ChimeraX commands (.cxc) that place a marker at each C-alpha (Angstrom):
marker #1 position 67.56,92.62,54.59 radius 0.5
marker #1 position 64.81,93.57,57.03 radius 0.5
marker #1 position 65.17,90.30,58.97 radius 0.5
marker #1 position 68.93,90.79,59.32 radius 0.5
marker #1 position 68.42,94.31,60.62 radius 0.5
marker #1 position 65.81,93.06,63.07 radius 0.5
marker #1 position 68.15,90.38,64.44 radius 0.5
marker #1 position 71.01,92.88,64.71 radius 0.5
marker #1 position 68.80,95.17,66.77 radius 0.5
marker #1 position 67.71,92.19,68.86 radius 0.5
marker #1 position 71.32,91.21,69.58 radius 0.5
marker #1 position 72.27,94.78,70.48 radius 0.5
marker #1 position 69.21,95.14,72.72 radius 0.5
marker #1 position 69.95,91.90,74.59 radius 0.5
marker #1 position 73.62,92.74,75.10 radius 0.5
marker #1 position 72.78,96.24,76.39 radius 0.5
marker #1 position 70.20,94.79,78.73 radius 0.5
marker #1 position 72.77,92.40,80.18 radius 0.5
marker #1 position 75.34,95.17,80.51 radius 0.5
marker #1 position 72.84,97.29,82.40 radius 0.5
marker #1 position 72.52,94.52,85.02 radius 0.5
marker #1 position 76.26,94.46,85.67 radius 0.5
marker #1 position 76.39,97.42,88.10 radius 0.5
marker #1 position 73.44,96.02,90.03 radius 0.5
marker #1 position 75.12,92.64,90.36 radius 0.5
marker #1 position 78.40,94.26,91.29 radius 0.5
marker #1 position 76.81,96.26,94.11 radius 0.5
marker #1 position 75.00,93.14,95.30 radius 0.5
marker #1 position 78.25,91.11,95.43 radius 0.5
marker #1 position 80.09,93.90,97.26 radius 0.5
marker #1 position 77.37,94.15,99.90 radius 0.5
marker #1 position 77.21,90.38,100.26 radius 0.5
marker #1 position 80.96,90.06,100.76 radius 0.5
marker #1 position 80.91,92.97,103.22 radius 0.5
marker #1 position 78.15,91.42,105.31 radius 0.5
marker #1 position 79.80,87.98,105.32 radius 0.5
marker #1 position 83.12,89.56,106.34 radius 0.5
marker #1 position 81.44,91.46,109.19 radius 0.5
marker #1 position 79.72,88.27,110.34 radius 0.5
marker #1 position 83.00,86.37,110.34 radius 0.5
marker #1 position 84.79,89.14,112.28 radius 0.5
marker #1 position 81.99,89.14,114.86 radius 0.5
marker #1 position 82.24,85.37,115.27 radius 0.5
marker #1 position 85.99,85.51,115.76 radius 0.5
marker #1 position 85.87,88.34,118.26 radius 0.5
marker #1 position 83.01,86.84,120.26 radius 0.5
marker #1 position 84.73,83.51,120.95 radius 0.5
marker #1 position 86.92,83.29,124.02 radius 0.5
marker #1 position 89.81,80.92,123.76 radius 0.5
marker #1 position 91.03,79.04,126.79 radius 0.5
marker #1 position 94.71,78.48,127.46 radius 0.5
marker #1 position 94.36,74.77,126.71 radius 0.5
marker #1 position 92.78,75.44,123.30 radius 0.5
marker #1 position 95.54,77.90,122.51 radius 0.5
marker #1 position 98.23,75.39,123.41 radius 0.5
marker #1 position 96.54,72.68,121.31 radius 0.5
marker #1 position 96.46,74.98,118.26 radius 0.5
marker #1 position 100.12,75.95,118.56 radius 0.5
marker #1 position 103.18,73.76,118.17 radius 0.5
marker #1 position 103.60,73.08,121.87 radius 0.5
marker #1 position 102.51,69.45,121.51 radius 0.5
marker link #1:1,2 radius 0.2
marker link #1:2,3 radius 0.2
marker link #1:3,4 radius 0.2
marker link #1:4,5 radius 0.2
marker link #1:5,6 radius 0.2
marker link #1:6,7 radius 0.2
marker link #1:7,8 radius 0.2
marker link #1:8,9 radius 0.2
marker link #1:9,10 radius 0.2
marker link #1:10,11 radius 0.2
marker link #1:11,12 radius 0.2
marker link #1:12,13 radius 0.2
marker link #1:13,14 radius 0.2
marker link #1:14,15 radius 0.2
marker link #1:15,16 radius 0.2
marker link #1:16,17 radius 0.2
marker link #1:17,18 radius 0.2
marker link #1:18,19 radius 0.2
marker link #1:19,20 radius 0.2
marker link #1:20,21 radius 0.2
marker link #1:21,22 radius 0.2
marker link #1:22,23 radius 0.2
marker link #1:23,24 radius 0.2
marker link #1:24,25 radius 0.2
marker link #1:25,26 radius 0.2
marker link #1:26,27 radius 0.2
marker link #1:27,28 radius 0.2
marker link #1:28,29 radius 0.2
marker link #1:29,30 radius 0.2
marker link #1:30,31 radius 0.2
marker link #1:31,32 radius 0.2
marker link #1:32,33 radius 0.2
marker link #1:33,34 radius 0.2
marker link #1:34,35 radius 0.2
marker link #1:35,36 radius 0.2
marker link #1:36,37 radius 0.2
marker link #1:37,38 radius 0.2
marker link #1:38,39 radius 0.2
marker link #1:39,40 radius 0.2
marker link #1:40,41 radius 0.2
marker link #1:41,42 radius 0.2
marker link #1:42,43 radius 0.2
marker link #1:43,44 radius 0.2
marker link #1:44,45 radius 0.2
marker link #1:45,46 radius 0.2
marker link #1:46,47 radius 0.2
marker link #1:47,48 radius 0.2
marker link #1:48,49 radius 0.2
marker link #1:49,50 radius 0.2
marker link #1:50,51 radius 0.2
marker link #1:51,52 radius 0.2
marker link #1:52,53 radius 0.2
marker link #1:53,54 radius 0.2
marker link #1:54,55 radius 0.2
marker link #1:55,56 radius 0.2
marker link #1:56,57 radius 0.2
marker link #1:57,58 radius 0.2
marker link #1:58,59 radius 0.2
marker link #1:59,60 radius 0.2
marker link #1:60,61 radius 0.2
view
């Protein structure tokens, strides 16, 4: 009976430990996606497109 109780406590401890990491991982993923989105926006806004490139991308050809 003592071994079963020990393993139950061990399972509960491990699951609580993993649940406590969830908010940390969530904040990390939010910050990572924010920084990658900002980087992508900066890349798009910094490039200047010529008229020829614009025509090639559209259906004019």
